[in-house]
C-alpha positions in Angstrom: -34.0 30.7 124.7 -33.2 27.0 124.9 -33.6 25.0 128.1 -30.0 25.7 129.0 -28.3 28.9 128.0 -25.2 27.1 126.7 -27.0 24.9 124.1 -28.4 25.8 120.7 -32.2 25.7 120.6 -33.3 22.7 118.6 -35.3 24.9 116.2 -32.6 27.6 115.7 -31.3 26.1 112.4 -27.8 25.5 113.8 -26.0 22.4 112.5 -23.0 21.1 114.6 -19.7 22.1 113.1 -20.9 25.2 111.3 -18.6 28.1 111.9 -20.5 31.3 112.8 -17.5 33.7 112.9 -18.2 36.7 110.7 -22.0 36.4 111.0 -23.9 39.6 111.9 -26.0 39.4 115.1 -29.4 41.0 115.3 -31.3 41.8 118.5 -35.1 42.1 118.5 -34.6 45.9 118.1 -31.5 46.4 116.0 -28.0 45.3 115.0 -25.8 44.1 117.9 -22.5 43.6 116.0 -20.5 40.8 114.4 -19.3 37.4 115.7 -15.5 37.5 116.3 -15.2 34.0 117.6 -17.5 30.9 117.9 -17.0 28.2 120.5 -18.7 24.9 120.4 -18.1 22.2 122.9 -16.0 24.6 125.1 -15.8 24.1 128.8 -18.3 26.2 130.6 -19.1 26.7 134.3 -18.8 23.6 136.4 -16.9 21.8 133.6 -20.1 21.4 131.5 -19.9 21.7 127.7 -20.9 25.1 126.4 -21.4 26.8 123.1 -21.2 30.6 122.8 -20.3 33.5 120.5 -17.9 36.3 121.2 -19.5 39.4 119.6 -17.9 42.7 118.8 -20.4 45.4 119.5 -18.2 48.3 118.2 -21.0 49.6 116.0 -22.8 50.9 119.1 -21.0 50.1 122.3 -17.6 51.6 121.7 -15.9 48.3 120.9 -17.2 46.2 123.8 -16.9 42.5 123.4 -19.7 40.4 124.8 -20.2 36.7 125.2 -23.6 35.4 124.0 -24.5 31.9 124.9 -25.9 29.7 122.2 -29.3 29.5 124.0 -29.9 33.2 123.2 -30.1 32.3 119.5 -33.6 32.4 118.1 -32.8 31.6 114.5 -29.9 31.5 112.0 -30.2 32.8 108.5 -27.4 31.0 106.7 -28.0 32.8 103.4 -27.7 36.3 104.9 -25.1 35.1 107.5 -27.2 36.6 110.3 -27.9 35.4 113.8 -31.2 36.5 115.4 -31.2 36.5 119.2 -34.0 36.7 121.7 -32.5 39.8 123.3 -32.9 43.6 123.1 -29.9 45.9 122.5 -30.3 47.1 126.1 -30.1 43.5 127.4 -26.9 42.9 125.4 -25.5 46.2 126.5 -26.0 45.3 130.2 -24.4 41.9 129.9 -21.1 41.4 131.6 -18.2 42.6 129.4 -15.8 40.1 127.9 -12.0 40.2 128.0 -10.6 37.1 126.2 -7.3 37.2 128.3 -9.2 37.2 131.6 -12.5 35.4 130.8 -12.1 32.8 128.2 -11.4 29.9 130.6 -12.7 31.5 133.7 -15.4 29.3 135.2 -16.6 32.0 137.6 -17.1 34.4 134.7 -19.1 31.8 132.8 -21.3 31.2 135.8 -22.0 35.0 136.1 -22.8 35.2 132.4 -25.0 32.1 132.5 -26.9 33.6 135.6 -27.4 36.9 133.8 -29.0 35.3 130.7 -31.0 32.9 132.8 -32.5 35.8 134.7 -33.6 37.4 131.4 -35.6 34.3 130.6 -37.7 34.8 133.8 
């Protein structure tokens, strides 16, 4: 993951302004789901700028939405429209659930999510 969970890693292949909605997300051990929404330059915890994906995991977690910070991205495959993340399916499954109506602009939720992903990095 990148130095901050809310920024794209420099070597991920991401170019500012690229829309990632509709891309498939791949964990280290299988398919996570599909990007519903992509936020770049959004307000994160503490008013900092954040980039993240809202991923629909309906293929294996009964329709749970999760928020994946940009720092979890390992690499983008633009030709295949796939995002590879440095997470396992289990790690994504244990991430805090996302409800757009409650969590989109909730600084406390973003802090909790950021803390979760920072703990995974060790």
